C-alpha positions in Angstrom: -21.7 -11.9 -11.3 -21.1 -14.8 -8.9 -22.9 -17.9 -10.0 -23.1 -21.3 -8.3 -22.8 -24.7 -9.9 -25.0 -27.4 -8.4 -24.2 -31.0 -9.1 -27.3 -33.1 -9.4 -25.6 -36.4 -8.6 -24.2 -35.3 -5.3 -26.8 -32.6 -4.2 -24.0 -30.1 -3.6 -23.6 -26.6 -4.9 -20.1 -24.9 -5.4 -18.7 -21.5 -6.1 -16.7 -20.7 -9.2 -13.2 -22.0 -9.1 -14.0 -25.0 -6.9 -11.7 -28.0 -7.6 -14.6 -30.4 -8.1 -14.8 -31.5 -11.8 -18.3 -32.9 -12.3 -19.7 -33.9 -15.8 -21.3 -30.9 -17.5 -24.5 -32.8 -18.0 -24.9 -33.2 -14.2 -24.5 -29.4 -13.4 -27.2 -26.8 -12.9 -26.4 -23.1 -12.6 -27.9 -20.8 -10.0 -27.3 -17.0 -9.6 -27.9 -17.0 -5.8 -27.0 -19.5 -3.1 -30.5 -19.2 -1.7 -31.9 -20.5 -5.0 -29.6 -23.5 -4.9 -30.6 -24.2 -1.4 -34.3 -23.8 -2.2 -33.8 -26.4 -4.9 -32.5 -28.9 -2.3 -28.7 -28.5 -2.7 -26.3 -28.0 0.2 -23.1 -25.9 0.3 -19.8 -27.6 -0.8 -17.5 -28.3 2.2 -14.4 -27.8 0.0 -15.0 -24.3 -1.5 -17.4 -23.0 1.1 -19.6 -20.8 -1.1 -21.1 -19.0 1.9 -17.9 -17.0 2.1 -18.4 -15.4 -1.3 -20.0 -12.1 -1.9 -23.3 -12.5 -3.9 -24.8 -9.2 -5.1 -28.5 -9.3 -6.2 -28.8 -9.0 -10.0 -29.0 -5.4 -11.1 -31.7 -6.2 -13.8 -34.3 -7.3 -11.2 -37.4 -5.1 -11.1 -37.3 -2.1 -8.7 -39.9 -3.6 -6.4 -37.9 -6.8 -6.1 -34.7 -4.9 -5.3 -36.5 -2.8 -2.7 -38.0 -5.9 -1.1 -34.6 -7.6 -1.0 -33.2 -4.6 0.8 -36.0 -4.7 3.3 -35.2 -8.4 3.9 -31.5 -7.5 4.3 -32.6 -4.8 6.8 -34.4 -7.4 8.9 -38.0 -7.2 7.8 -38.4 -10.9 8.1 -36.6 -11.3 11.4 -39.9 -10.9 13.2 -42.2 -10.1 10.4 -44.0 -12.1 7.7 -44.0 -12.3 3.9 -47.5 -10.8 4.0 -46.3 -7.8 5.9 -43.3 -7.4 3.6 -45.6 -7.6 0.5 -47.8 -4.9 2.0 -44.8 -2.6 2.5 -43.9 -2.7 -1.2 -47.6 -2.6 -2.4 -47.9 -6.2 -3.7 -49.9 -9.2 -2.7 -48.0 -11.9 -0.9 -48.6 -14.3 -3.8 -47.3 -11.9 -6.4 -44.2 -11.0 -4.3 -43.3 -14.7 -4.0 -43.8 -15.2 -7.7 -41.5 -12.3 -8.5 -38.8 -13.5 -6.1 -39.0 -17.0 -7.5 -38.8 -15.7 -11.1 -35.8 -13.3 -10.5 -34.0 -14.8 -7.6 -35.0 -18.5 -7.6 -36.1 -18.3 -3.9 -39.0 -16.9 -1.9 -38.4 -14.0 0.5 -38.4 -16.4 3.5 -35.9 -18.7 1.8 -33.6 -15.7 1.0 -33.8 -14.5 4.6 -33.1 -18.0 6.0 -30.1 -18.4 3.6 -28.6 -15.1 4.6 -28.9 -15.7 8.3 -27.5 -19.2 8.0 -24.5 -18.1 5.8 -23.7 -15.3 8.2 -23.9 -17.7 11.2 -21.6 -20.1 9.4 -19.0 -17.3 8.9 -19.2 -16.5 12.7 -18.7 -20.1 13.5 -15.6 -20.1 11.3 -14.1 -16.7 12.1 -14.9 -16.1 15.7 -15.0 -17.8 19.1 -18.5 -16.5 20.0 -20.6 -19.2 21.7 -23.2 -21.0 19.6 -25.9 -19.1 21.5 -24.2 -15.7 20.8 -23.9 -16.7 17.1 -27.6 -17.5 16.9 -28.7 -14.1 18.1 -26.0 -12.2 16.3 -27.3 -13.8 13.1 -30.8 -12.6 13.6 -32.4 -15.9 14.7 -35.2 -15.7 17.2 -34.3 -18.8 19.2 -31.6 -21.4 19.6 -34.1 -24.1 18.4 -34.8 -22.1 15.2 -31.1 -21.7 14.7 -30.3 -25.4 15.1 -33.1 -26.4 12.7 -32.1 -23.9 10.0 -28.4 -24.8 10.1 -29.3 -28.5 9.8 -31.5 -27.7 6.8 -29.0 -25.6 5.0 -25.6 -27.3 5.9 -26.8 -30.8 6.9 -25.0 -30.5 10.3 -25.5 -29.0 13.7 -23.8 -25.7 14.6 -21.5 -27.4 17.1 -20.3 -29.9 14.4 -19.7 -27.0 11.9 -17.6 -25.2 14.5 -15.5 -28.4 15.0 -14.9 -28.6 11.3 -13.4 -25.1 10.9 -9.9 -25.0 9.5 -6.8 -23.8 11.4 -6.5 -20.7 9.3 -10.2 -19.7 9.7 -10.1 -18.4 13.2 -9.4 -14.6 13.3 -7.6 -13.2 16.4 -7.5 -9.6 17.3 -6.2 -7.5 20.2 -9.6 -6.0 20.6 -13.1 -6.2 19.0 -14.6 -8.9 17.0 -12.8 -9.6 13.6 -14.8 -10.8 10.6 -14.1 -11.4 7.0 -16.3 -9.2 4.7 -16.5 -10.9 1.2 -15.9 -8.8 -1.8 -16.4 -9.3 -5.5 -13.3 -10.3 -7.6 -11.1 -7.3 -8.4 -12.7 -5.1 -5.7 -10.5 -1.9 -5.4 -10.3 -1.0 -1.7 -7.7 1.8 -2.3 -10.1 3.7 -4.7 -13.1 3.2 -2.4 -11.1 4.2 0.6 -10.1 7.4 -1.2 -13.7 8.3 -1.9 -14.7 7.6 1.7 -11.8 9.8 3.0 -12.9 12.7 0.8 -16.4 12.7 2.3 -15.7 11.6 5.9 -17.9 13.1 8.6 -15.5 15.0 11.0 -15.3 13.3 14.4 -17.4 10.4 13.2 -15.4 8.9 10.3 -11.6 8.9 9.7 -9.3 7.2 7.2 -5.8 6.4 8.7 -3.6 4.8 6.1 -5.3 1.7 4.9 -7.9 1.6 7.7 -11.3 3.3 7.7 -12.9 3.8 11.1 -16.2 5.2 12.2 -18.4 5.4 15.3 -21.9 4.0 15.3 -24.7 3.6 17.8 -26.3 0.3 18.8 -29.4 0.5 20.9 -28.3 3.9 22.2 -24.7 2.8 23.1 -21.6 3.7 21.1 -19.5 1.3 19.1 -16.7 1.5 16.5 -16.2 -0.2 13.2 -12.9 -0.6 11.4 -12.4 -1.7 7.8 -9.0 -2.7 6.4 -7.6 -4.9 3.6 -7.8 -8.6 4.3 -6.6 -11.8 2.6 -7.7 -12.5 -1.0 -11.4 -11.9 -1.6 -12.2 -10.2 1.7 -12.0 -7.0 3.6 -11.3 -7.3 7.4 -14.1 -5.8 9.5 -13.3 -5.3 13.2 -16.3 -4.5 15.3 -16.2 -3.0 18.8 -19.8 -3.2 19.9 -21.8 -3.1 23.2 -24.0 -6.0 22.1 -23.8 -8.9 19.6 -27.5 -9.2 19.1 -28.4 -8.3 15.5 -24.7 -8.2 14.4 -25.8 -9.4 11.0 -27.5 -6.0 10.3 -24.4 -4.1 11.5 -22.3 -6.1 9.1 -24.8 -5.6 6.2 -24.6 -1.9 6.7 -20.8 -2.0 6.8 -20.9 -3.9 3.5 -23.2 -1.3 1.9 -20.9 1.4 3.2 -17.9 -0.2 1.5 -19.8 -1.1 -1.6 -19.0 -4.8 -1.3 -22.6 -5.7 -2.1 -22.2 -4.2 -5.6 -21.2 -6.1 -8.8 -19.4 -3.5 -11.0 -19.1 -5.9 -14.0 -22.0 -4.8 -16.1 -21.2 -1.1 -15.6 -17.5 -1.7 -16.4 -18.5 -3.5 -19.7 -20.5 -0.5 -20.8 -18.4 2.4 -19.6 -15.1 1.0 -20.9 -16.3 1.9 -24.4 -16.8 5.6 -23.5 -14.1 7.9 -24.8 -13.9 9.9 -21.6 -14.6 7.1 -19.1 -12.9 4.3 -20.9 -9.3 5.0 -19.7 -10.5 5.6 -16.1 -12.5 2.3 -16.0 -9.7 0.3 -17.5 -7.3 1.7 -14.9 -9.7 0.9 -12.0 -12.1 -1.8 -13.0 -12.7 -2.8 -9.4 -14.0 0.6 -8.3 -17.5 0.6 -6.9 -19.8 3.4 -5.6 -19.2 3.5 -1.8 -22.4 3.8 0.2 -23.1 5.5 3.5 -23.9 4.4 7.0 -26.8 6.8 7.2 -28.8 8.9 4.7 -29.0 11.6 7.3 -25.2 12.0 7.5 -25.0 12.6 3.8 -28.1 14.9 3.8 -26.6 17.1 6.6 -23.3 17.3 4.8 -24.9 18.2 1.5 -27.3 20.8 3.0 -25.2 22.4 5.7 -21.7 22.1 4.2 -18.5 21.0 6.0 -18.7 23.7 8.6 -22.4 23.1 9.4 -21.8 19.3 9.5 -19.0 19.8 12.1 -21.2 22.0 14.2 -24.1 19.5 14.1 -21.7 16.6 15.2 -20.0 18.6 18.0 -23.2 20.2 19.3 -25.8 17.5 19.0 -23.7 14.3 18.8 -22.7 12.2 21.8 -19.1 12.6 22.9 -17.1 9.3 23.1 -13.7 9.9 24.8 -10.6 7.8 24.3 -11.1 6.8 20.7 -8.2 6.6 18.2 -7.4 8.8 15.2 -9.7 11.8 15.7 -12.9 9.9 16.4 -14.7 12.0 19.0 -18.5 11.7 18.7 -21.3 9.5 17.4 -23.6 11.1 14.9 -26.7 12.6 16.5 -29.9 10.6 16.3 -32.8 11.8 14.0 -34.8 12.9 17.1 -32.0 15.5 17.9 -32.1 17.2 14.5 -35.2 19.4 15.1 -35.7 22.6 13.2 -35.5 24.6 16.4 -32.2 23.1 17.5 -30.7 23.5 14.1 -31.8 27.2 13.8 -30.4 27.9 17.2 -27.0 26.6 15.9 -27.3 28.7 12.7 -27.0 25.6 10.6 -27.8 26.2 6.9 -30.8 24.2 5.5 -32.2 23.7 9.0 -35.8 23.1 7.9 -34.9 20.6 5.1 -32.5 18.7 7.5 -35.3 18.5 10.0 -37.7 17.2 7.4 -35.1 14.6 6.3 -34.6 13.5 9.9 -38.3 12.7 10.2 -38.1 10.1 7.5 -34.5 9.0 8.1 -35.6 5.7 9.6 -37.9 4.8 6.7 -36.4 1.8 4.9 -37.6 3.2 1.6 -35.1 6.0 2.0 -32.1 3.7 2.1 -33.2 0.9 -0.2 -30.8 2.0 -2.9 -33.2 1.5 -5.8 -34.9 4.8 -6.7 -34.7 8.5 -6.5 -38.5 8.6 -5.9 -38.2 7.9 -2.2 -36.5 11.3 -1.7 -39.1 13.4 -3.5 -41.3 13.5 -0.4 -38.7 15.5 1.5 -39.6 19.2 1.3 -36.9 21.5 0.2 -34.7 18.8 -1.2 -33.9 20.0 -4.7 -32.9 17.9 -7.7 -29.2 18.4 -7.2 -29.3 17.4 -3.5 -31.5 14.4 -4.3 -28.9 13.1 -6.6 -26.1 13.8 -4.1 -28.0 11.8 -1.5 -29.1 9.1 -3.9 -25.5 8.7 -5.1 -24.4 7.7 -1.6 -27.4 5.5 -1.1 -26.5 3.3 -4.1 -29.1 4.5 -6.6 -27.8 3.5 -10.0 -29.4 6.5 -11.8 -27.9 9.2 -9.5 -25.4 11.7 -10.9 -24.3 14.4 -8.4 -23.7 17.0 -11.0 -23.5 19.8 -8.4 -20.5 18.3 -6.7 -17.6 20.8 -7.2 -15.0 18.0 -7.4 -17.1 16.2 -10.1 -17.5 19.5 -12.0 -13.7 20.0 -11.9 -13.1 16.5 -13.3 -15.6 17.0 -16.1 -13.9 20.3 -17.0 -10.5 18.6 -17.1 -11.5 15.3 -18.7 -14.6 16.1 -20.8 -18.2 15.2 -20.6 -19.0 11.5 -20.7 -21.7 10.1 -23.0 -25.1 8.9 -21.9 -25.1 5.7 -19.9 -27.3 3.4 -17.9 -24.8 3.7 -15.1 -24.5 7.4 -14.2 -23.6 6.7 -10.5 -20.7 4.4 -11.6 -19.5 7.0 -14.1 -19.6 9.7 -11.3 -17.5 7.5 -9.0 -14.8 7.1 -11.6 -14.7 10.8 -12.3 -14.5 11.6 -8.6 -11.7 9.0 -8.1 -9.8 10.5 -11.0 -10.1 14.0 -9.5 
């Protein structure tokens, strides 16, 4: 868990390992940067805590976790706290109370902090103009952007750009390079292996240390690349048609790579299990990788590898000239109708079509509960767990996966745990 130390006498908060040595009596601890900022502290200029991954605590109530994911997905870019509260079935006052209790910041304060921190990273890492940075970070206007950056960092965006260090600027032959913060010990090799084993043909590919995939932004194709970076980061290179809303593209890439997950609590528990203990100790930085789209996982689980390839090649959009076997973008939900799928002879056509109808529902991808999948007709328990596993649901255990079955036959059945998804990830990696 990343915590932040705020020094009362200076009004500055720092990340762990900062060289500052304040007196212990002058230090307050916050679990989230947004909480420190809500209490009136600004980010340290030396250790730059906005560049550290800060997962939401796993012990927060399910409704809070879901609301946080909605905020991450942009629910407050144009919406209000009242509308957010309505989406999770709470009153605005009760939602704010829960956020303040478990996160130390209101939903608006959390959204503001996230946008400001992402903008600061763009100012450091890229040569995007200040105007492009504002809209890429989810701000509605340049005035709002300038005001928020002054409130959070006590400086104008142009001043922050002038302060960046020589090693900050990332240069690439093509695309926009960004650092993607990871938790300490994050194991990219293990995560990359799991992503390779379940790659969507033509849409995803793993080539050596690099993971690539096609995406669609406002109907136009783009490509994302993930590779190892310097200490504490992955390198994300984005080839996109537009920069507006880049913050949400980066958030989904982080969820895909599992960089927004803190494996510490799971590791502490699973390390004592006779079956899982040796696996966890060998790979303590393994996290459960996510997915770009619940629909991609659903089609793969329901239609199988052959059916998945058929769907991509027949209903996806061809994108010529891409490297390493990338050929198509995944078809949009509107293309996956029961009629089209039946015509192609795809197994599970009716269930895939039902899943496509709710694919854009934020509740499906909030990573907090299996319950959101129960409304999809024809989606049995095993398939729900397979889908939920890739959506980051902690309670999911894809017991029907043949690779997982083989691992259990070889290694034995693990004991009961509060972290079944993490246990499954270690068994799959071992296999």
